[in-house]
N, C-alpha and C positions, 0 to 999 in steps of 0.2 A: 504493500500500500504506500509506503514511503517513496518507492520508485515512481508511483503514479504522481505523487506530489512533486517530485523532482522534475518530471516531464511536463507538468502543468504550465501552460502559457497564457491561459485566460481564466476569467472568473467562472466561465462555464465548466472548465476542467476542474476547478475547485468544487463547484457544485456537484459534479458527477462523483467526485471523491467522497463527499459527505454521504451521498446516497449509497455508495458502495460500502462505506464504513458501517452504516446503519445495518446493512445486511450481514456484514462480516461479524459484527459484535452481537447481532440479534437484539438491538435496543429499539426503543420507539423513535427517538430523534437524535440526530447529530447536527450540531450547529457551530459555526465559527464566525465570529464577528470581530472586526477590528476598526480602530480609529488611527489614521496615519498621522504623520508629524505636523500636518497643516489642518488637522481636525476633520478631514473627510471621513465619512463612515461607509464601510462596506460590509456585506454580509453574504453568507452562503449557508445553506442548511435545509433541513427537512420540515421545519415548522410550517403549518398551513398559512397561506396568505391572510386568511380570516383572522387568525390569532395575531399575526404581525400587525395588521391594520388596527385591530382592537387595542393592542398594546400601545401603539403610537397615539391612537385617538384618545385614550384615557390617561396619557402621560404616565404610564406605569414605571417608566425609567426612574421616577423620583421616589418610588416606594418599593421597588423590586429588591427584596433582600439579597438576591444573587448578585445584582450589580453593585449595590451598596456594600455588601459584605466582602466583595472581591477587590474593590478599588484600592484598598490599602494592604492587600495580601499578596504574597508571592508563592504561597503553597496551595495545592489543590484543596477543594472543599466539597464535602458531601453536603447536600442541601439540608439534611437533618441537623447539621451543626449550626445553621444560621438562625437568626432571630425571627420567628414567625408569630410572636406573642401578641401583636396588635390586631385589632379587628380588620384594619385596612389590609394588612399582609395576609391574614387568613382568607379574606374575601378574594384577594388577588390570586392566591393559590387555588382556591376553589374554582375560580373562573378559568385559570390556566388548565386545570384538569378537565373541565368541561370542554375546552377547545382541543383536547387531545395531547397536551404536553406530557402528562404523566405526573404522578406524585413524587417520584424519585428523580434526583438529579445529581450530577457530579460535574463541577466546573473547574477549569484550570486557567488561572490568569497568567498571561505572558506579556512581557514588556520588551520593547525595542530600544535602540540606543538614542533616539531623538524624540522621545515622548510618545512613541507609538504604544498603544495599549490594545490587547486582544484578550478574548475569552473563548475558550474551547469547551463546549458543553455536550454531555450526553444525558438523555432522560429515559425513564422507563416506568413500568407499572409493577415491577417485582415487589415482593414483600420486603420488609426492612432487613430481615436476616439474609434473604437471597441476594439483595442488593449489596449488602456489606460484603458478602462472600465474592460476588462478581467483581466489585471494585478492588478488593484485596488481590484477586487473581490477575486482573488486567490493568492495574494502576500504572505500572511501569510502561506498558505499551501505549496507554492513553497519553501519558506525559510526553513520550517521544513523538507521538503523532501531533500533539498540540504544538510542540516546538518546530516540527517540520512544516506545519501550516504557517507558522509565524515567519519562518525563514523564507518561504515562498512569497508571503505578503510583502516582506521587506524587499525582496528582489524585484517585485512588481514596482514598488515605489522607487527604488534605485534606478530602475530602467525606464523611468518616466511612464508609469503605468497609465497615466491619464491620456496618453496618445494612442493606446491600444483601442482599436475599433472592433467591438464584438460583432460577430457575424449573425445578424438577425434575419429571419426569413421575411419575404415580402408580406406575408400575413401578419407576422409579429409587428412589423413596421407600420402596416396599415392600422392595426389595432391601437398601437400607442399613439399614432397621429390623430385618430378620431377621439380618443380619450383626452388628448392634449387640447383638442378644439372644444372641449366641454361636453362631448356626448356622454351620456351615461351608458352603462353596459348594455341595456336593452336596445338603445338607439344604435350603438356601435354594431351590435350583432345584426340588427335589421339591415343596416347599410351594407354590411359585408355578406348578407344572406346566409348567415350561419346561426347556430343555436347559441344561447348564452353559455352553456356548458363548454362548447367548443371555443368560444371567445375566452373563457377562463383559462383554458389550456394554453392559448397563445400568450395571455398576460403572464401566467406563471413562468412559461418558458423564457419570455423576454426578461422578466424580473431576475431570474436566476443568471442569465447570461450577462446582465448588466451589473450584477451584484447589488441590486436595489433592495431596500428594506420594505417597500410597499409599492403599490401601483403608481402613486404620485411621484415617488422617488424614481421609478423606472422611466416615466415620461421625462422627467427633468434630466436624467442621465442621457437619455437618447437625444434630447435636444442639445445638450452641451457638447455631445460628441459629434453633432452634425448629422445624425442618422435620420432625423425627422425635422420637418419645418411645419410650424402650426401658425 
């Protein structure tokens, strides 16, 4: 798997690696999110777009015990070790589980030389005992993978990653262009003569290729890269 990361040249490659890791480890989700030296945010992983959109809509970044608990840590953390004592954090976890995140999680904070910050996370629905045993068995592998992801992210930045133009299909570009012009999903699907479920596939594919955190972010990334004009 680390060889796949070494060969990765695009965010789409990183996205494919998270999906492969999910299958290899047999977990519910694998996610890698990083902030580069100038504050740009990138993400790849297997969370649903509905959960990502909900997370951003509710500004959960400011109450998420995983984010807050890892900001000043350098060591991996089992989510059970974090502070979930407030009603807000308990409600947040309940909603995350409803969106398919899973009640168990293990996050590894990683830092780069110029202020880069990253978080590699896996989640699952195992029992507490089964999760503890799984982490104990695979912890070393997970830490190595987290650092391999970070090395690749740093190489993207060192190589002026912003100039890399992801390869989006004509349908993906048309979808983002229509959404960028203010069409809602139903209107965009009607104009393209496809179902909303098919439109969602194009949105998700484009989002992953662009390393975008949600649909709005994907449209913005496509515009800044000169892939679409609205």
